[in-house]
C-alpha positions in Angstrom: 0.0 0.0 0.0 2.9 2.4 0.8 4.5 1.7 -2.6 1.1 2.2 -4.2 0.6 5.7 -2.6 4.1 6.6 -3.7 3.4 5.6 -7.3 0.1 7.5 -7.1 2.0 10.7 -6.1 4.4 10.2 -8.9 1.6 9.7 -11.4 -0.2 12.8 -10.3 2.9 14.8 -10.5 3.6 13.5 -14.1 0.1 14.1 -15.2 0.2 17.7 -13.9 3.3 18.4 -16.0 1.5 17.2 -19.2 -1.3 19.7 -18.8 0.7 22.7 -19.8 4.3 23.4 -20.9 4.4 26.3 -18.4 3.9 23.8 -15.5 7.0 21.9 -16.7 9.0 25.1 -17.1 7.9 26.2 -13.6 8.9 22.8 -12.1 12.3 22.9 -13.9 13.0 26.5 -12.7 11.9 25.6 -9.1 14.0 22.5 -9.2 17.1 24.4 -10.5 16.5 27.0 -7.8 16.2 24.4 -5.1 19.3 22.6 -6.5 21.3 25.8 -6.3 20.2 26.3 -2.7 21.0 22.7 -1.9 24.5 22.9 -3.3 25.1 26.1 -1.4 24.0 24.4 1.8 26.1 21.3 1.3 29.2 23.4 0.5 28.5 25.6 3.6 28.2 22.5 5.8 31.4 21.1 4.5 33.2 24.4 5.1 31.7 24.5 8.5 33.4 21.2 9.3 36.8 23.0 9.6 35.7 24.6 12.9 35.5 23.2 16.4 32.8 20.7 17.4 31.0 23.1 19.6 30.9 25.7 16.9 29.6 23.2 14.3 27.0 22.0 16.8 25.7 25.6 17.4 25.3 26.3 13.7 23.6 22.9 12.9 21.3 23.0 15.9 20.0 26.5 15.2 19.6 25.9 11.5 17.8 22.5 12.1 15.5 24.0 14.7 14.6 26.8 12.3 13.8 24.2 9.6 11.5 22.2 11.9 9.8 25.4 13.0 9.2 26.4 9.4 7.6 23.1 8.6 5.4 23.6 11.7 4.3 27.2 11.0 3.8 27.4 7.2 1.2 24.7 6.8 -1.0 26.3 9.4 -0.9 29.9 8.2 -0.9 28.8 4.6 -3.9 26.6 5.1 -4.8 26.7 1.4 -1.6 25.2 0.2 -2.1 22.3 -2.2 -1.8 18.7 -0.9 -1.7 16.3 -3.8 -2.6 13.3 -1.7 -5.2 14.9 0.4 -6.3 12.4 3.2 -9.9 13.4 2.7 -9.8 11.8 -0.7 -9.2 8.4 0.9 -12.3 8.5 3.1 -14.3 6.0 1.1 -11.3 3.5 0.9 -10.7 0.9 3.6 -7.0 1.6 3.9 -5.4 0.5 7.1 -4.3 3.6 9.2 -0.7 2.4 9.5 -0.3 2.0 5.8 -2.0 5.3 5.1 0.3 7.1 7.5 3.4 5.5 6.2 2.4 6.1 2.6 1.6 9.8 3.2 4.8 10.2 5.1 7.0 8.7 2.5 5.2 10.4 -0.4 5.7 13.8 1.2 9.4 13.6 0.1 8.3 13.5 -3.6 8.5 17.2 -4.5 10.9 20.0 -4.4 10.4 21.0 -0.7 10.4 17.5 0.7 13.4 16.3 -1.4 15.5 19.3 -0.5 14.7 18.9 3.2 15.7 15.3 3.1 18.9 15.8 1.3 19.9 18.9 3.3 19.2 17.0 6.5 21.3 14.1 5.5 23.9 16.6 4.3 24.6 17.8 7.8 26.9 14.8 8.0 29.2 16.7 5.7 30.0 19.1 8.5 31.4 16.2 10.7 34.0 15.0 8.2 36.7 15.5 10.9 34.7 13.3 13.3 33.8 10.0 11.5 31.6 8.6 14.3 29.7 11.8 14.6 29.3 11.8 10.8 27.7 8.3 10.8 25.4 9.4 13.6 24.5 12.6 11.6 23.3 10.4 8.7 20.8 8.6 10.9 19.8 11.9 12.7 19.4 13.6 9.4 16.8 11.0 8.2 15.0 11.3 11.6 15.1 15.1 11.4 13.5 15.1 7.9 10.9 12.7 9.1 10.2 15.0 12.1 9.7 17.9 9.7 7.2 16.1 7.6 5.4 14.6 10.6 5.2 17.9 12.3 3.8 19.5 9.2 1.2 16.8 8.8 0.3 16.7 12.5 -0.2 20.4 12.9 -2.2 20.5 9.7 -4.5 17.7 10.8 -4.9 19.2 14.3 -5.9 22.5 12.9 -8.2 21.2 10.2 -11.3 22.5 11.8 -9.7 26.0 12.2 -8.3 25.9 8.7 -11.8 25.5 7.3 -12.7 29.0 8.6 -12.0 31.9 6.4 -11.4 34.2 9.4 -8.7 31.9 10.5 -7.1 31.9 7.1 -7.2 35.7 7.0 -5.8 36.0 10.5 -3.1 33.4 10.0 -2.1 35.1 6.7 -1.6 38.3 8.7 0.5 36.5 11.3 2.8 35.1 8.5 3.0 38.2 6.4 3.9 40.7 9.1 7.2 38.9 10.2 8.1 38.2 6.6 7.6 41.8 5.5 9.6 43.2 8.4 12.2 40.5 8.5 15.0 43.0 7.7 14.0 45.5 10.4 13.5 42.6 12.9 16.9 41.2 12.2 18.5 44.6 12.5 16.8 45.3 15.8 17.8 41.9 17.2 21.4 42.3 16.0 21.5 45.7 17.7 20.1 44.3 20.9 22.5 41.4 21.1 25.9 42.8 22.4 28.0 39.7 21.8 26.8 37.0 19.4 29.7 34.7 20.3 28.2 34.3 23.8 24.5 34.6 22.9 24.3 32.0 20.1 26.0 29.1 21.8 23.8 29.6 24.9 20.7 29.8 22.7 21.8 26.6 20.8 22.5 24.8 24.1 19.0 25.6 25.3 17.3 24.7 22.0 19.2 21.4 21.9 17.2 20.1 24.9 13.9 20.9 23.1 12.0 18.9 20.5 13.1 21.4 17.9 16.9 21.0 18.3 17.4 17.6 20.1 17.9 15.5 17.0 20.4 18.0 15.5 22.5 18.1 18.7 23.2 14.4 18.9 26.2 14.3 16.5 27.8 17.3 18.3 27.5 15.5 21.7 29.1 12.4 20.1 31.9 14.4 18.6 32.7 15.9 22.0 32.5 12.6 23.8 29.3 13.4 25.8 27.6 10.0 25.1 25.2 10.3 28.0 23.9 13.7 26.8 23.7 12.3 23.2 21.6 9.4 24.4 19.2 11.6 26.3 18.8 14.0 23.3 18.3 11.1 21.0 15.5 9.8 23.2 13.9 13.3 23.2 14.0 13.2 19.4 12.5 9.8 19.1 9.8 10.7 21.6 9.0 13.8 19.6 8.7 11.9 16.4 6.5 9.3 18.1 4.2 12.0 19.6 3.9 13.8 16.3 2.9 10.6 14.5 0.4 9.7 17.2 -1.2 13.2 17.1 -1.3 13.0 13.3 -2.9 9.5 13.6 -5.6 10.6 16.1 -6.5 13.8 14.2 -6.5 12.0 10.9 -8.7 9.2 12.2 -11.2 11.8 13.5 -11.1 13.9 10.3 -11.8 10.9 8.0 -15.1 10.2 9.8 -16.0 13.7 11.0 -15.2 16.3 8.3 -14.6 19.9 9.4 -17.6 22.1 9.5 -17.5 24.7 6.7 -20.9 26.2 6.8 -21.4 29.9 7.0 -23.4 31.9 9.5 -26.8 33.4 8.9 -27.1 36.8 7.3 -29.9 39.2 7.3 -31.4 40.3 4.0 -32.0 43.8 2.8 -28.4 45.2 3.2 -26.8 46.0 -0.1 -23.4 46.9 1.3 -21.2 48.6 -1.3 -23.9 48.5 -3.9 -25.5 51.5 -2.2 -22.2 53.5 -2.9 -22.2 53.3 -6.6 -24.8 54.2 -9.3 -27.2 51.6 -10.7 -25.2 51.1 -13.9 -23.2 48.1 -15.1 -19.9 49.8 -14.2 -21.3 50.7 -10.8 -22.5 47.1 -10.1 -19.0 45.8 -11.1 -17.3 48.3 -8.9 -19.5 47.3 -5.9 -18.8 43.6 -6.5 -15.1 44.1 -6.8 -14.9 46.3 -3.7 -16.8 43.6 -1.8 -14.1 41.1 -2.9 -11.4 43.4 -1.6 -12.7 42.9 1.9 -14.1 39.4 1.8 -11.8 37.4 -0.5 -8.5 36.5 1.2 -6.7 36.7 -2.1 -7.6 40.4 -2.3 -7.5 41.2 1.4 -3.9 39.9 1.6 -2.9 42.6 -0.9 -4.9 45.2 1.0 -2.8 44.3 4.0 0.5 44.4 2.2 0.0 47.7 0.5 -0.3 50.0 3.6 2.5 48.1 5.4 5.1 47.9 2.6 6.1 51.6 2.7 6.7 51.2 6.5 9.9 49.3 5.5 11.2 52.5 3.9 9.9 54.5 6.9 12.0 52.2 9.1 15.1 52.9 7.0 14.3 56.6 7.2 14.0 56.5 11.0 17.4 54.8 11.2 18.9 57.8 9.6 18.0 59.8 12.7 16.5 62.8 10.9 12.9 63.9 10.5 13.5 65.1 6.9 14.5 61.6 5.8 11.5 60.1 7.6 9.1 62.6 6.1 10.5 61.9 2.6 10.1 58.2 3.1 6.5 58.6 4.2 5.7 61.0 1.3 7.1 58.8 -1.5 5.8 55.7 0.3 2.3 56.8 -0.6 3.0 56.3 -4.3 4.3 52.8 -3.6 1.2 51.9 -1.5 -1.2 53.2 -4.1 0.7 51.3 -6.9 0.4 48.0 -5.0 -3.3 48.4 -4.8 -4.0 49.6 -8.4 -1.7 47.0 -10.0 -3.7 44.2 -8.2 -6.5 44.5 -10.8 -4.1 43.3 -13.5 -5.1 39.8 -12.3 -8.8 40.6 -11.7 -10.1 38.3 -14.4 -7.8 35.5 -13.3 -9.2 35.8 -9.8 -12.7 35.7 -11.2 -12.1 32.2 -12.6 -15.3 30.6 -14.0 -17.4 33.3 -12.4 -16.2 35.5 -15.3 -18.8 33.6 -17.4 -21.5 35.8 -15.8 -20.0 38.9 -17.5 -20.1 37.2 -20.9 -23.6 35.7 -20.4 -25.1 39.1 -19.4 -23.3 40.9 -22.2 -21.3 43.3 -20.1 -19.5 45.8 -22.3 -15.7 46.0 -22.1 -15.8 49.7 -21.0 -18.2 49.0 -18.1 -16.0 46.0 -17.0 -12.7 48.0 -17.2 -14.2 51.1 -15.6 -16.0 49.2 -12.7 -12.8 47.3 -11.7 -10.7 50.5 -11.9 -13.2 52.4 -9.8 -13.1 49.8 -7.0 -9.3 49.8 -6.8 -9.2 53.6 -7.1 -11.5 54.1 -4.1 -8.9 52.2 -2.0 -5.7 53.3 -3.6 -6.2 57.1 -3.8 -7.0 57.7 -0.1 -4.2 55.4 1.0 -1.6 57.2 -1.1 -2.9 60.7 -0.1 -2.7 59.8 3.6 0.9 58.9 3.3 1.7 62.0 1.3 -0.1 64.3 3.8 1.6 62.7 6.8 5.0 62.9 5.1 4.5 66.6 4.3 3.4 67.3 7.9 6.4 65.4 9.4 9.0 67.2 7.2 7.1 70.5 7.4 7.5 71.2 3.7 4.6 72.3 1.5 6.6 71.6 -1.7 7.0 67.9 -0.8 3.3 67.7 0.1 2.1 69.1 -3.2 4.7 67.1 -5.2 4.0 63.8 -3.6 0.2 64.3 -4.0 0.8 64.9 -7.7 2.9 61.7 -7.9 0.2 59.7 -6.2 -2.4 61.0 -8.6 -0.2 60.1 -11.5 0.5 56.6 -10.2 -3.1 55.9 -9.5 -4.4 57.1 -12.9 -1.6 55.6 -15.0 -1.5 52.4 -13.0 -5.2 51.8 -13.4 -5.0 52.5 -17.1 -2.1 50.1 -17.6 -3.6 47.4 -15.4 -6.8 47.7 -17.4 -4.9 46.8 -20.5 -2.9 44.0 -18.9 -5.9 42.4 -17.3 -7.7 42.1 -20.6 -4.6 40.9 -22.5 -2.9 38.5 -20.0 -4.2 35.9 -17.5 -2.3 34.0 -14.8 -2.8 30.7 -12.9 -4.0 32.6 -9.9 -5.1 30.9 -6.7 -8.7 29.6 -7.1 -11.6 31.1 -5.1 -11.4 30.0 -1.5 -7.7 29.1 -1.7 -4.9 30.7 0.2 -3.5 33.8 -1.4 0.0 32.4 -0.8 -0.6 29.3 -2.9 1.6 29.2 -6.0 0.1 27.2 -8.8 2.3 25.1 -11.1 3.7 26.6 -14.3 3.0 30.2 -13.2 6.5 31.4 -12.3 8.2 32.4 -15.5 5.2 33.8 -17.4 3.9 35.7 -14.3 7.3 37.2 -13.6 7.7 38.4 -17.2 4.2 40.0 -17.1 4.9 41.7 -13.8 8.3 43.0 -14.9 6.7 44.4 -18.1 4.0 46.1 -16.0 6.4 47.6 -13.5 8.7 48.9 -16.3 5.8 50.3 -18.2 4.4 52.2 -15.3 7.8 53.5 -14.5 8.0 55.1 -17.9 4.4 56.5 -17.7 5.0 58.2 -14.3 8.6 59.3 -15.0 7.7 63.0 -15.7 5.9 63.6 -12.4 8.5 61.5 -10.5 11.4 63.6 -11.8 9.5 66.8 -10.9 8.7 65.5 -7.5 12.3 64.6 -6.8 13.5 68.0 -7.9 10.8 69.7 -5.8 11.8 67.8 -2.7 15.6 68.2 -3.1 15.5 71.9 -4.0 12.4 72.9 -2.0 11.1 75.1 -4.8 7.3 75.2 -4.9 7.2 75.8 -8.6 8.4 72.2 -9.4 5.9 70.9 -6.8 3.0 72.5 -8.6 4.3 71.3 -11.9 4.4 67.8 -10.5 0.8 68.1 -9.3 -0.3 69.4 -12.7 1.6 66.8 -14.7 0.3 64.1 -12.4 -3.3 65.1 -12.8 -3.1 65.6 -16.6 -1.0 62.5 -17.4 -2.8 60.3 -14.9 -6.2 61.3 -16.4 -5.0 60.8 -20.0 -3.3 57.4 -19.4 -6.4 56.3 -17.4 -8.7 57.2 -20.2 -6.5 55.6 -22.9 -6.0 52.5 -20.8 -9.7 51.9 -20.1 -10.5 52.4 -23.8 -7.7 50.1 -25.0 -8.6 47.5 -22.3 -12.3 47.7 -23.3 -11.4 47.1 -26.9 -9.2 44.1 -26.1 -11.8 42.8 -23.7 -14.5 42.9 -26.3 -12.3 41.0 -28.8 -10.9 38.4 -26.4 -13.8 37.8 -23.9 -14.3 34.1 -25.0 -10.6 33.4 -24.9 -10.3 35.0 -21.5 -13.0 32.7 -20.2 -11.3 29.7 -21.7 -8.0 30.7 -20.1 -9.3 31.2 -16.6 -11.5 28.0 -16.8 -8.7 25.7 -18.0 -7.3 25.0 -14.6 -10.3 24.4 -12.3 
């Protein structure tokens, strides 16, 4: 049965590659990227072996603990990630639990993340080439460490199955993951500044972690290399006990989930409330704008972007605060508004891809391309424009410069108008394998990497060209403090933003009317 599940995983992987050449290209690129990372890790581990045993142990324990922690956290907060062999699919089959667990555990290593984890874990033996006995122990511990990663991932996913079925939990967990990732640089900088002596701090931290389930398995070879066989035995028992507990938790939760599926029903809602539909006129464009605006707050694929956009400029604000001057901080805030507005408006470049098969409603009802383009742009503009203006006003107040305030407002207006126009064209011309409705916004679908990257690069470059005049004028106004350039930036932003918005909506509408059936086919191909 275990071999059958492994063959099933390989068959599903092979069939997925036959569906589209881009899926094969994406897998090759992902494999090459993973292979490069793997070679780097192995070389670093071999170079690490030239140090002392305690130094090697510190590095391996901290890295291994971070690896297990990553496998614990990511499956929970990214609850929508794809699982090819979803246990729920085996509900109607009388597969013995032991065989099912073993098959799912082994098949988890078929794929780029699992394979890299296994090879890198075994590769820790390369760091003990000066200690042959510790190297042999590291081979065994590496296999156990990789199994612990997979078992921890499966156990925490099964344990949180009922929570993961809740959209509120998905949204909240996405926030929990995105915040540390976005501010990883500032967090590392702050921690580094707060630690006075890493030579003393890291070994103490590694010693503490080595007695926990996260680091015990990785610390065994170091204890053997130093002749501490008693401590090595105790930590090995902790590791074996951890793996056993994780598998037991996974078994219990999986047994319950196979007979008691998680509740996914929604709560009751009162009728009579139209929500955003009361904000817009009773026209096709107004109805589309209200629907899209509802998605921004209810669909996690949109709300994740709505979370990132206001927070991304804060990274530059942090850099400005490190400079220690209010002027730098104010400039970072002012220009950060243009970045925040751009992140929102460019999101509609994938609007039709996010619609998926629901896009058929637009075709069936005969929605005109102009109404479709204008409605989607209105929804994004309602969010992007106030967000960008708030940053610009706050930046101008902090720096106390009217020239910057006027100039950055002009830049925001130019970015919003030009960005909406360009995104309206891209959305009608290109589609992407976006996460399906109800899936996690962090899910990456196969074959989407190269084509999506090229489209995004073309869009970024195109918008940079469109807003170049007001950007140059805004920079000159801020650096020289002359109000004339600020008013010119505002004027150019309003004029060019309006012109490019109008041209983009018209071009996008024409492309939409010509390619509507092809667009529906493209977004319906991968259901």
